[in-house]
C-alpha positions as semicolon CSV with decimal commas, in nm:
position;residue;x (nm);y (nm);z (nm)
1;X;0,617;1,208;-0,097
2;X;0,596;0,961;0,176
3;X;0,294;1,034;0,319
4;X;0,105;0,921;-0,014
5;X;0,266;0,604;-0,058
6;X;0,141;0,496;0,317
7;X;-0,145;0,556;0,221
8;X;-0,151;0,341;-0,113
9;X;-0,021;0,034;0,040
10;X;-0,271;0,077;0,303
11;X;-0,481;0,129;0,066
12;X;-0,341;-0,194;-0,168
13;X;-0,355;-0,413;0,157
14;X;-0,747;-0,384;0,185
15;X;-0,776;-0,461;-0,193
16;X;-0,591;-0,775;-0,085
17;X;-0,791;-0,853;0,256
18;X;-1,129;-0,738;0,034
19;X;-1,082;-1,006;-0,244
20;X;-0,883;-0,857;-0,525
21;X;-0,531;-0,956;-0,492
22;X;-0,399;-0,866;-0,853
23;X;-0,514;-0,519;-0,789
24;X;-0,367;-0,498;-0,461
25;X;-0,036;-0,638;-0,613
26;X;-0,056;-0,348;-0,925
27;X;-0,118;-0,088;-0,718
28;X;0,184;-0,136;-0,501
29;X;0,385;-0,199;-0,778
30;X;0,290;0,119;-0,902
31;X;0,348;0,284;-0,568
32;X;0,664;0,152;-0,488
33;X;0,774;0,207;-0,867
34;X;0,719;0,541;-0,843
35;X;0,933;0,613;-0,559
36;X;1,286;0,753;-0,538
37;X;1,528;0,419;-0,421
38;X;1,637;0,650;-0,086
39;X;1,230;0,589;-0,027
40;X;1,219;0,256;-0,085
41;X;1,424;0,122;0,170
42;X;1,096;0,282;0,450
43;X;0,858;0,098;0,292
44;X;1,056;-0,251;0,248
45;X;1,120;-0,177;0,629
46;X;0,764;-0,149;0,750
47;X;0,524;-0,450;0,800
48;X;0,203;-0,404;0,648
49;X;-0,102;-0,545;0,812
50;X;-0,472;-0,522;0,653
51;X;-0,696;-0,242;0,694
52;X;-0,520;0,101;0,914
53;X;-0,536;0,308;0,702
54;X;-0,742;0,646;0,633
55;X;-0,966;0,544;0,353
56;X;-1,302;0,372;0,296
57;X;-1,171;0,077;0,075
58;X;-1,170;-0,131;0,427
59;X;-1,460;-0,311;0,514
60;X;-1,342;-0,385;0,879
């Protein structure tokens, strides 16, 4: 569960960097909302930087 959420949050960060802040916000909010409350605190504590995930959306 958390691995998928972390990859999706990285994708959202790359959407922001790639110039689509609306899609980035929508994706991040959807990921956060799907997680059980016990898992949300882990995401809140992580400092997300741009483009750290193993996905193709990030062009950096």
